[in-house]
C-alpha positions, 0 to 999 in steps of 0.5 A: 500499500505504502509503495502505491502511495509512493508511486502516486506521488511520483507521477504527480510529481513528475506531472507537475515539473512537465506542466511547469517546464512546459509553461517555461518554455512557453514564456521563453518563445514568447517574450522572444517573438516580442522582441520588436519595436516601433520606436527607439532611442539612439546613444546619442539621444536621438529618437526615432519612430517607426511606421511599422513594427521592426526586429529588434535586439537589446541595446548596450550600456552606455554612459552608466544608461541601460539603453532600450531594444535597438534595430536588428537590421539597421536597413529596415529601420532607415526604411520604416523609421524617422527622426521625431527628436532628440531627448 
């Protein structure tokens, strides 16, 4: 009887691990998919706005200030984004 309870506990524990692992993978995929931008700021303070979402990559740390996402492909940024001001 005790062996049967241990087996049930093990199966339940494995089920929880599988579900949590699946949720973690899903969250990772969703966060990767959302790496787009519609506006960005360059390291010298110029602000750009884009007419459509473009692919992005994480920015760098410059002058102690963490930069937000920046364009992944500069040719897309040149095509769809324009300067709207300076910070």
